[in-house]
N, C-alpha and C positions, 0 to 999 in steps of 0.2 A: 452174141453169144456169153453169158460169162461162163468160165470156166473155175473147175476147181483143179488145183494138184494135190495130191496127199503122197505124202512122205513114209515109208512104212520101212520101220525099223525093228528087227526081234533079235535072235538068237542063231547068228549066221546072214540076218537077213537086211539089206540094204539097197532099197528098192523105193519106186513113187509108181503111182497111174495116175493119168489125169480123163477128168470127163467134164461134160455141161450138166449146169445146173438144171438144165430144162431134163434131162436125162432121169435124172433124180426125181425128177417132180414127176413124170409122164408114168414112173415104174413106182411109185409111192402107192402105197394102199392103207386106210384108216381113215382116219382122222384129216381131213379137207386141211391141205398144207398153208393154207390161210391161218388156221386154228394155232401149226404148230409153233409154241416159242422158241427160242434162240437158241437153246441146250436141247431141244428137239431135232431140231432143224439139225442142229452138229451130227446127233447120234444117228440122223438118218445118212448125210453124206459120208461119215465112217464106215456103217455100215455097208454101204454101196462100194465103197472103196476095197474094203476089205471081199468083197464077194469077186467084184475084177481081177485085183490079185490074184484071189485062191485060183480062179477061171484060166488065166493067163502063167502061172506058174502051178498050176498041179498042189501045192504048197498049202494046207489049211494049219497053218502055222499059228502061237500065238504073237502076235505083233503089237507094236506104239504104230498111232497114226497121228501125224501133226497135217492140220488143215492149211493150206498155202492158195493165195488165188492163183490161178491158173495162167499160160504165157497169153491167152485170148483174152484176158479179164481187161488187159489195158490198151485194146486194142480199140483205136475210134475208126469209125467208119464215113 
């Protein structure tokens, strides 16, 4: 399972959240995932990360989000 890590920074905020790519795809509504270009997929990942951060912290701050491979992205089975 591939995962993503979102680094979240803003005014007084330095945090991160991690999630699986499959989570985002499963919760995605609208245009089929395979039809999204890379920029649209990145937007979906960032919006999902923003939602996770807000639910976990209760903050709805203006933050910058940077995506990185998650800890399980390089795990071989």
